[in-house]
N, C-alpha and C positions, 0 to 999 in steps of 0.2 A: 394675049393671056399669060398670066404669070403663074407659075408653079413654085411651091415651096414645101418644106417639111420641118418637123421638129421632133426631136427624140427626148423623151423625158423618162426618168426612173419610174418603175411600176411597183405599186404596193405589193409586197410579197416577193420582190426580186425580179430582175430582168428590165426590159424597156418597152415603152409604148412609142410607136411611130405614128404620127399624125400627118396626113398629107393635105395640102391645101392648094386651090386654084382660085386665083383672083380673091385670096383672103377667106375663101370659104372652105370649111373641111369637107373633103371628099371620100376620105377613108382612113382607116387605121390598121396597123399591123401590131400584133403583140408578140414579143420575144421573152418568154418566161424562162425562169431558171428551171432546168430539169430536176424532177424529183428523184432523189437517190435514197438508197437504204441507209446511208451514212451521211452525216454533215460534210460540207466541203471543208478542206483545210484552206489556210490563207492564199496559197499559190493557185490551187484549183479554183478558187472563187474568183480571183483576179483573171486568170486565163478564161474562164467561162464568160465572165462579164465582158471582158474585152472582145471575145469572139461575137457574143450577141449584139453588141453595140456595132461592131463592124458590119454585121449582117443587116441591122436595121439601117445603117448609113448607106451601105451599098443599094438597098431597096429604095431608101429615099432619093439617092442620085439617079437611079433608074427613073423614077417617077418624075423628077425635074427634067430629065433629058428626053422624055417622051414627046413626039411631034404632036402640036395641037392644031395642026391643018386640017 
């Protein structure tokens, strides 16, 4: 069995993680931008998007490394 994942930008901000096994979608994870009372400044937005992408990537790598025995 082969596992993989992809991370794509999410409409409205953040990312969508899609996990595959043998080319078939097995699940998704949503990593939205948090809602704040005020808009993000450029540095806050970059930091937050980097953190969300890192979390999605970590979850994707965990999916790939799971044993399929």
